Structures are given as structure tokens and as C-alpha cells.
C-alpha positions in Angstrom: -56.8 47.5 -31.1 -58.5 45.7 -34.0 -61.0 48.5 -34.4 -58.2 51.0 -34.5 -56.4 49.1 -37.3 -59.6 48.8 -39.3 -60.2 52.5 -39.0 -56.6 53.3 -40.1 -57.0 51.0 -43.2 -60.3 52.7 -44.2 -58.7 56.1 -43.8 -55.8 54.9 -46.0 -58.2 53.7 -48.8 -60.1 57.0 -48.7 -56.8 58.9 -49.0 -55.8 56.9 -52.1 -59.2 57.5 -53.7 -59.1 61.2 -53.1 -55.5 61.4 -54.5 -56.5 59.4 -57.6 -59.5 61.8 -58.2 -57.1 64.8 -57.9 -54.7 63.3 -60.5 -57.6 62.7 -62.9 -58.7 66.4 -62.5 -55.2 67.6 -63.0 -54.6 65.7 -66.2 -58.2 65.8 -67.3 -58.2 62.0 -68.0 -61.2 60.7 -70.0 -62.2 57.1 -70.7 -64.3 57.9 -73.8 -63.4 58.5 -77.4 -64.9 61.4 -79.3 -67.2 60.8 -82.3 -64.6 62.1 -84.6 -62.0 59.7 -83.3 -64.3 56.8 -83.7 -65.2 57.8 -87.3 -61.6 58.3 -88.3 -60.7 54.8 -86.9 -63.5 53.2 -88.7 -62.5 54.9 -91.9 -59.0 53.6 -91.6 -60.2 50.1 -90.9 -62.5 50.3 -93.9 -59.7 51.4 -96.3 -57.4 48.6 -95.1 -60.1 46.0 -95.4 -61.0 47.2 -98.9 -57.3 46.8 -99.9 -56.6 43.5 -98.3 -59.8 41.4 -98.2 -60.0 40.8 -102.0 -56.4 39.6 -102.1 -57.0 37.3 -99.1 -60.2 35.9 -100.7 -58.4 35.3 -104.1 -55.4 33.6 -102.4 -57.7 31.4 -100.4 -59.5 30.4 -103.6 -56.2 29.6 -105.3 -55.2 27.4 -102.4 -58.5 25.6 -102.6 -58.1 25.0 -106.3 -54.5 23.8 -106.0 -55.6 21.3 -103.3 -58.5 20.3 -105.5 -56.3 19.7 -108.5 -54.0 17.4 -106.5 -56.9 15.5 -105.2 -58.4 15.2 -108.7 -55.1 13.9 -110.1 -54.8 11.3 -107.4 -58.4 10.1 -108.2 -57.7 10.0 -111.9 -54.3 8.2 -111.7 -55.6 5.6 -109.2 -58.6 4.8 -111.5 -56.3 4.7 -114.5 -53.8 2.4 -112.8 -56.5 0.0 -111.7 -58.0 0.0 -115.2 -54.6 -0.9 -116.6 -54.0 -3.6 -114.0 -57.3 -5.3 -114.8 -56.6 -5.0 -118.6 -53.0 -6.0 -119.0 -52.8 -5.0 -122.6 -53.2 -1.4 -121.6 -49.6 -1.2 -120.3 -48.8 -1.0 -124.0 -49.9 2.5 -125.2 -50.3 1.5 -128.8 -52.5 -1.5 -127.9 -54.6 0.7 -125.6 -54.9 3.3 -128.4 -55.9 0.7 -130.9 -58.5 -0.8 -128.6 -60.3 2.5 -127.7 -59.8 4.2 -131.0 -61.5 1.4 -132.9 -64.9 3.1 -132.6 -63.5 6.7 -132.7 -65.7 7.2 -129.7 -64.5 7.7 -126.1 -67.7 6.3 -124.6 -66.2 2.9 -123.8 -63.2 4.4 -122.2 -65.4 6.7 -120.1 -67.5 3.7 -119.0 -64.4 1.7 -118.1 -62.6 4.5 -116.3 -65.5 5.6 -114.2 -66.2 2.1 -113.0 -63.2 2.7 -110.7 -64.5 6.1 -109.5 -67.2 7.1 -107.0 -69.8 8.5 -109.5 -73.0 9.9 -108.1 -74.5 11.1 -111.3 -74.0 10.1 -115.0 -75.1 13.0 -117.1 -77.6 11.7 -119.6 -76.8 11.8 -123.3 -74.0 13.9 -124.9 -73.1 17.0 -123.0 -75.8 16.1 -120.4 -74.6 18.4 -117.6 -72.6 21.0 -119.5 -73.7 21.9 -123.0 -71.3 21.9 -125.9 -71.2 25.7 -125.8 -69.9 25.5 -122.2 -73.1 26.5 -120.5 -73.9 24.3 -117.5 -77.3 23.6 -115.9 -76.8 26.4 -113.5 -76.5 29.0 -116.3 -72.8 29.5 -115.8 -70.5 29.4 -118.8 -67.1 27.7 -119.0 -64.5 29.9 -120.6 -60.8 29.8 -121.7 -58.0 31.2 -119.5 -58.7 34.8 -120.6 -62.5 34.6 -120.3 -63.3 33.9 -124.0 -66.0 31.5 -125.1 -65.3 27.8 -124.9 -67.6 27.1 -127.8 -64.9 26.9 -130.4 -63.4 24.0 -132.3 -60.2 24.0 -130.3 -61.8 24.3 -126.9 -65.2 22.5 -127.0 -63.8 19.0 -126.5 -62.2 20.0 -123.2 -65.8 20.0 -121.9 -66.2 16.4 -123.1 -69.3 14.7 -124.4 -69.5 12.2 -121.6 -69.8 13.8 -118.2 -70.0 12.5 -114.6 -70.4 14.1 -111.2 -68.2 12.5 -108.5 -69.2 12.0 -104.9 -66.9 15.0 -103.9 -68.7 17.3 -106.3 -66.0 17.3 -109.0 -67.1 16.9 -112.6 -65.3 14.6 -115.0 -65.4 15.1 -118.7 -64.2 12.5 -121.2 -63.5 13.6 -124.8 -61.8 12.6 -128.1 -58.8 14.8 -128.8 -58.3 15.7 -132.4 -55.4 13.6 -133.7 -53.7 13.5 -130.3 -54.6 10.2 -128.9 -57.5 7.8 -128.3 -59.1 9.7 -125.4 -58.7 12.5 -123.0 -60.2 13.6 -119.7 -60.8 16.9 -118.0 -61.9 17.5 -114.5 -63.5 20.5 -112.9 -62.0 20.3 -109.4 -64.6 22.3 -107.6 -67.7 21.4 -109.6 -70.4 23.9 -110.3 -68.6 26.7 -108.4 -66.6 29.3 -110.3 -64.5 30.4 -112.0 -65.2 27.5 -114.4 -62.2 28.3 -116.5 -59.8 26.0 -118.3 -56.5 26.3 -116.5 -58.0 27.7 -113.3 -60.4 25.0 -112.0 -60.7 22.8 -115.1 -57.6 20.8 -116.1 -57.1 18.2 -118.8 -55.1 14.9 -119.0 -54.3 12.3 -121.7 -52.5 9.0 -121.8 -48.9 9.3 -122.8 -46.7 6.6 -124.5 -44.3 6.5 -121.6 -43.2 3.2 -120.1 -45.5 2.3 -118.6 -48.4 3.9 -120.4 -49.4 6.8 -118.0 -52.2 9.4 -117.7 -50.4 12.7 -117.5 -51.4 16.4 -117.3 -51.6 18.1 -120.7 -48.5 20.0 -121.8 -45.6 18.9 -119.6 -43.3 21.7 -120.9 -43.4 24.8 -118.7 -39.9 26.3 -118.6 -39.4 26.9 -122.3 -41.1 30.2 -122.6 -44.6 30.4 -124.0 -46.8 27.6 -122.7 -47.9 29.3 -119.5 -47.8 32.9 -120.8 -51.4 34.1 -120.4 -51.1 36.1 -123.6 -50.3 33.0 -125.6 -52.8 30.9 -127.5 -51.6 27.7 -125.9 -52.5 29.0 -122.5 -55.8 30.3 -123.7 -56.6 26.9 -125.2 -55.7 24.4 -122.6 -54.1 26.0 -119.5 -51.1 24.4 -118.0 -52.1 21.5 -115.7 -48.6 20.2 -115.3 -47.3 23.6 -114.1 -50.4 24.0 -111.9 -49.5 20.7 -110.2 -45.8 21.2 -109.7 -44.9 24.9 -110.0 -46.3 27.4 -107.6 -45.4 30.3 -109.9 -48.2 29.2 -112.2 -50.7 30.5 -109.7 -49.2 34.0 -109.9 -50.4 34.3 -113.5 -53.9 35.3 -112.4 
């Protein structure tokens, strides 16, 4: 009886196999693609990739720079707050300004501020890591927002004389703004990597006579028309660090 059931089962399997083969013959099923089909598919994938990958890469870079700017500002404000705490007179902006402006040289402020930061390299001399014309030791050149040379009277001090490389790779610049305060700082949030552009990965900050004296991003006004317009000289000169920190629309400008 068992042998008979086994024989019936095998016959049933054979019948199913034969029927499936007949169906394949009737409909001429094929498991392979033709060469033309493969080439067309690859062509479509290539076109889609060419259209989307650059945008994906640019958006990823912007997100990286936005995160870097927030981290940089946290580092700067923490250091500045500690500096003020240890030097009580600095809560008064005028007293701080008088103290550091006495020598008309931001070197002392640079020394004091960086004592509260994780510096792995102090660039020797003036413009020791990035030259006054904006050329760094890797041969790359810092530019304004629209790609123009940074080696101008209005731009050069954003790549400050006193330069420091932090343990996270960021580069701190300390400079003397012309008639705008005792000192200023800029920070390249991703170090030697590009784009090395003021307003894209380089942002500047100065003390403001708020109460208390606070280190704030340059140009806090964004919503009154011209400051973050990429065709405007203000944007070309300094970028818009406040907007870059707090307004996501800023990152749609480039």
C-alpha cells in the first residue's frame, strides 16, 4: 500500500512538471533580458543618477556645514563665557573694549580666548596657516561669497592674523575689525576642506554691547531685504552668520 502511494505521488509530480513545461512553451516564457533591454535600463539609471547625485551631494555638504557652524558657535560662546567669568570686568563691554583695544592688537584677546579651547596647533607668526591673500598651506584660496578674491581691504581681516587649529579640525581666526570693535573672530567650520568661502564654511563673530556683553554672529539683521542677497556687497563681504544659524532659507541661496 505504501509503495502504491509513493508511485502515485511521483506520477503526480511528473504530471505537474510536464504541464509547467507545456505552459512555458505556449507562452514562450524567458528568464533572461536581451542586451538591448539591459542597455536601455542602464542608460535610464545613468541619466537619473546624473540629475540627482550632484544635488544629493550638495545638500549633504550643506547639512554638514550647518551642523559644523552650530558646533563652532557653541565652542566660541562657551570659551567667551568662561573668559568673561574669569575676568569680571568683561561683563562691561566698554571696559572690555578699552582693555583689549589699548594695544590696537588682538593678540592678547586671541591668547586669552584660546586658553579655553582645545587648540592642537598655533600657527606661527602672522597669517601662519592662511596667508593674508587667503591662500592656505594646501594651496587652496579663501574667497568671498561669490568666489572673488579675499585679498582686499574689506575682506582680508576675516582671515585674521592670529590663527589656530582646533582638535576637531576647525580653524579659528582672530582679527581687528576696522572701527567696529576691539576684536573679532572667524571660524572655518570644516578646516582645510572646501569650499573655503566666507558665508559658506567661514563665519565671523564680534562682541556686542548687549547686557551682558555677548559674542554674536556678524550682522543680526536678515529680514530687512539686502543683507543676505547674494548680489549685494554686504553678502559678498561677510556672509550672514546669524541667518546661517537660525534661518534655513539662508542655505537655499547657494
